[in-house]
N, C-alpha and C positions, 0 to 999 in steps of 0.2 A: 716713349712708351705710353705716356699718358694719352697722346693723341690716338694711338692705336686702340687703347682701351675705350675711349669715347666712341670711336667708330664702331667697334664691336657692339657696344651698348646700344647705340642708335639703331643698329640693324635688327636687333632681336628683342629689344626691351621696351621701346617707347612708341606708343601709338596714340597721340593726342587726337581727340575728335575733330573732324574737319567737315563742315565749318563748326566753330564753337556753338554751343547750345544757348548762349546768352550774350548780351552786350554790356557795355559800360558807358555811362554818361556822367556828366557833372551833376551834382545834386541840385534839385530845385529849391532854392532858398529865397525867402522874402528879402527885399532890399534892406540893408541895415539902417537904423535911425541916424539922422545927421549928427555929426559931432564936430567939435571945434578942430580946425586944422592943427596938426602937430608937426614938430620938426622931424625930418626923415631919420630913420634909425641908421646908425653907423653900420657899415658893412661888417665891422669886427664883432658886432653884437649878435649877428646871425649864428645860430647854433651850427656846430660842426656837422657836416653831412647833409644840411638842409639845402635843397635846391629848388628852383622854381618848378612848381607843379608836383613836387614830391612830398613836401610837408614834413621833412625831417624824419626822425626815428619812428614817429607814429604813422607816417605816410599820409597821403591825401585821401579824404573821404570821397567815395564815388557811389553811384547808384547802379545796381544791376538791373538790366532790362531783360524782358523775356521770362521773368519769374515773378511770382506774387510779391508785392511789397508788404512788409510787416514792420511794425514799430519796434520790435525787439531784435531786428537784424540790421547790422551795419557792415558795409563793405569798405575796404581800403585798398589802395595800391601802395605796395611796400617795395622799397629799393633794397636789393641784396648786395652783399660785399663783392659779388662778381659782376655787378653793373646791370643786372636785369631787374625788371619790375614785376612782381607777382601780385595777383589779385587774391585777397583773402576776405572771408566773411565771418563775422562774430555774431553768434546767437546768444542773447542774454536771457537767462532764466532767473526770475525773481526768487531770492532766498537760496540760490545755489551756493554751495561751499567749494565744489570742485570744478575744474575746467578740463574739457576733453580737447586735445589738439589732434585733429584727424587728418591723416595723410591717405588720400583715396587711392584706389587701384588704377589699373591701366585703362586706356580708352574711355576715360570719364573726365568730366569737368564740373565746375561748381553749379552750372545750370542743371545738370543731371543729378547732382548730389544734394541740391538745395532742399527738397522736401524731406529727404532722409535726415539731413542735419537738423532741421527744425523738429522732426518727430523724435529723434534721439535725445535732443536737449530736453524736450518735455517729458518723455518717458523715464529718463534716467535722472532728471532733476539736476542737470549740470549745465554750466555755460559751455559753449562749443565753438571752436575756431577751426574752420576748414580753409583750404587754400588750393590754388592751382599751381603746379610746377611750372618752371620756365618752359615756354613753348606750348603750354596747355591753356585752353580757354582764351582769356584776354591777357594772360601773362606774356611778357616779351621774352626774347631770347630763344635759345634752342634747348631741347631736352638733353640732359646729360647727367651722369651720376653725381659729379661734383656740383653741378648746378642745384640738384635737389637737396644736397646737404646745405648749401647756402640758403636755399629757399626756406627750409624748415627752421633754420636758425633765425632768419629775419622775422618769421611769423612768431617764433618763441619770444624774441626780443619785444615785439609789439605787444604780446600778451602781458609781459612783465612791466614794460614802461608806459603803455597806453591804457590798458584795461586793469592794471593793478593786481594781476594774478601773481601768486607766489609759487616758486619752484616746487615746494612741498605740497601744493594743492593742484598740481597739474598731472593729468594722466595722458600719456602719449598713446595714440591709436594708429596702427599701421595696417593697411589692407593690401595684400598681394605685393606689388612693387613698392607700395608705401611702407612696407616693413623695413626697407633699406634705409631711408632717411630717418625713420623712427628709431631704429636700433643704433644708428650712428650717433644721434643726439643723446639717446638714453645712456649710451656707454660713456658719455662725457659729463653727465650731470650726477652730482653726488647726493642730491636731496630730492630727486624725483619721487613722486608718490606711487606711481604704478605704470605698467605697460600692458597694452592689449595688442596681440598679433592675430590678425584675421587672414586666414589662408596665406600664411607667410612663406617666404622662400629661404632656403639655406644659402643660396647665392644664385646669380643669374645663370652661370654656366651649368650648375647642378640641376636647373629646371629642364635643360635640354639633354644633358648627358650625365649618367651616374658616376661622375668622377670621384675619386677618393682623396684627391689632394687639391689644395687651393693654388691656382695658377695666377701669375701676375696680371694677366689680361682679364681675369674674372671681375665681375662687378657685384656690388652689394654683398660683401663677404659677411653675411649675418652669422654664419657658423662660428666665426672668429670673434665677433663682437658681443654676442649675447652673454658669454660668461663674465663680461665686465659690468653687466647691469646688476645693480644691488637692490632694486625694489621688486615687489611682487610682479610676476608675469603671468598673464592669462593668455592661453592659446586657444583659438577657435578654428576648426578645420572640418571640411566635409569629407566623409569617407569615400565618396564617389567622385572626387575632384579629378577631372581629366586634364587639367592644365598644370596645376601644381600638386603633385601627389601628396596624399595625407602624411606620408613619411617625413616630409619637410617639417610640418608642424610638430610631429611627434619628436623628431630629433631636437628641434629647438627647445621644446618643453623639457626634454631630458637634460639639456645643457644649461638651463636656467638656474641661477643661484638660488632664487626664492620662488618656488613654484606655487601657483594657485591652481585649484582644481580645473583641469582643461575641459573643453567641450568638443567632443568628436560627434558631429551631426551625421547620423546614419543616413545614407542616400543623398546627402548634401553635395552640390557641385560647387564650382568656383564662383558662380555669380548669383546664387540664390539663397545663401544662408540666412539672409534677413527675412525670408518668407517662413521660416520654421519658428514655431512659438517658443521653443526652448532657447533660441538665440537671444531674444530680448529678456526672457526670464532669467537666464544665466548672467547676462550683462548687468541687470538690475541687482542681482544678488552680489555680484562682484563689486559694483560701485558702492553698495550699501556696506559691505565688509570693509572696503578701503576707507570710507567715510568714518566708520566707527573706530578704526585703528588709529593709534597715535601717529603723527607725522614723524619722519626721520629726525634725529637730533641735529642741532646746528653743527656745521663744520667748524674746524678749528680756526679757519681764516676769517670767517664772518658769520654773523647770525642772519644775514640777508643773502638773497640769491645773487650769485656772482656771474651767472650765465655759463654757457658751455666753455669747457677748458680742454686743452689737448692732452692732459695727463689722465691716467687711469684712476678711477675712484678707489678710495681705500676701503678696506673691509670694515663695515660698521659693527658696533657692539650690538649684541642681541641677547635678550633674556630668554629664559625657558618659556615664558608665556608667549613670546613673539615667534618662537620657532614653530615650524610646522612639518608634518610628514607629507611626502609626496606619494603619488601612485605610480605604478609601473605602467607606462602607456604602450608597452609592446603587446599586451593583450587587451581585453575589453576594459573600458575605463571604470575605475572604482572611486568612490567618494573620498576626498581628502579634507584635512582640516584647513580652514581658511588662513592663508598668510602665515604659516609657521614653517620654520626651517627644518630640514631633515637632520637626523642625528647620526645616521650610519654613512660611512664613506666607502665607496668601492671604486678602485682605480680602473679607468676605462681609457685606452689610448684614443686620441683624436685623429681623424684622417686629414691632417693638414701638414704641409711642409713649412708653413710660415710661423708657427708658434710651438711652444713647449706643450707637452701633454698636461691636461688639467684633470683633476679628480672630479667625479660626479657625486652629488649628494642625493641619495634616493633611498627610501625605505619601502619595501614591498609588503603590503598587508592585505590578506585575502578577504576583502569585504565583497559584498554582492554588487553586481554591475548597477550603474545608474539607470534609471528608467528612461532618461532622455535619449539614449542611443538605441533603445529598443522600439522606436517608433516605426511607422510605415515609411517606405521610401519616397512617398509623394509629399510635397510641401502642404501643410495645413494652414488654415486661416489663423492668423496671429491674434493676440489680445488687442482690444480696442480697435482702432482703424489702421494699425501699423502695417499688418500684412497686406491688407487690401490696397493701401497706398503704394506699397513697394512693388506690386505686381506690374505696374505700368512703367517702372523705371528700369532701364538697362544700365547696370553699373560698370560693366567691363566687357572687353572683347575676348571670347573664349580662345581665340587664336593669338592672344597678345604676346606669347613667348615663342611662337614658331618663327623660324628663319624666313625672311621675306625673299621674294624672287628678285629683288633689286640687285643689280650688278654693281660692281665697283667696290672700292674700299671705303 
């Protein structure tokens, strides 16, 4: 059955750019100073998992070609537990406390996302780690749902082990297809700081057909995983999205345990939300609120990050100050209080055959609509040089979820 699922996924979900928009080469380094000859290191002393050309858990440092070289950007080739090697880039921001782990959308690679990652890091004052899925860009292997789960886990491990990031200072960001690996990892981390879902999908099949139940051959079952996420969740979606309907984002926001004020961009489509000034403004507000909020308390097992686990996270304790009210996103968006849990519970059956019904936590309060959704339908020039830069970047293929004409299974 797993093979059938992978075949279905490959036919309608994965469209890596061909050819890749960038290249990879060995870094140009000056020759090391001469040293006295030393005895060869015993084979037993080599770290487990370290292989020639791979560089162990931290991966091998490489140079990206076809993009501008910057001193605060470092690229690595990381080996995943499924045997593929993914290319990742880390943007260091001086003085940053938080790190954004960005899973990009379809039909894009690091070369196309490079400038956006550098700009986001600067505007949000965060370190940023982006990567290419298996089969995308210069990453090896073939695209598949399970490979993307292994890909993001390898990148997360690199953040922890190589760049010294802590789980409670990491924000996972998933765009479109990237919402799949993002929510899979987020559902397995108990001390994650926050999650951003950008034009997310309920599941792969639900993008194509309005099914009410979850089937075994479906991929990226985000609808079943988001209730397991215990950190604040921000959803950003365009109201005129013709690829992934805005109802996907609204439904995921309703199912989130800890809701943050969502952003519904009026007139925004699937590939142009970065061009709207409220996009970066709302993200900056969100990151600022997360940075000011206390990190989640240490787990019972350890005060340090233990990485992804297969078990579901437990319900964290929450004080009255940490709770927040959510808005009802079925109508126009209304402002909500940052990072607080809702207090009213209304039972709502879930349309899924794979799991028990869970209750939703939501409080409807009739405040006036936010000004950000009452803008004109056309993208406007963003603050600083962010919008102008993004106009030249194509982030995804608007036909990325349509069934291809390719025959065969």
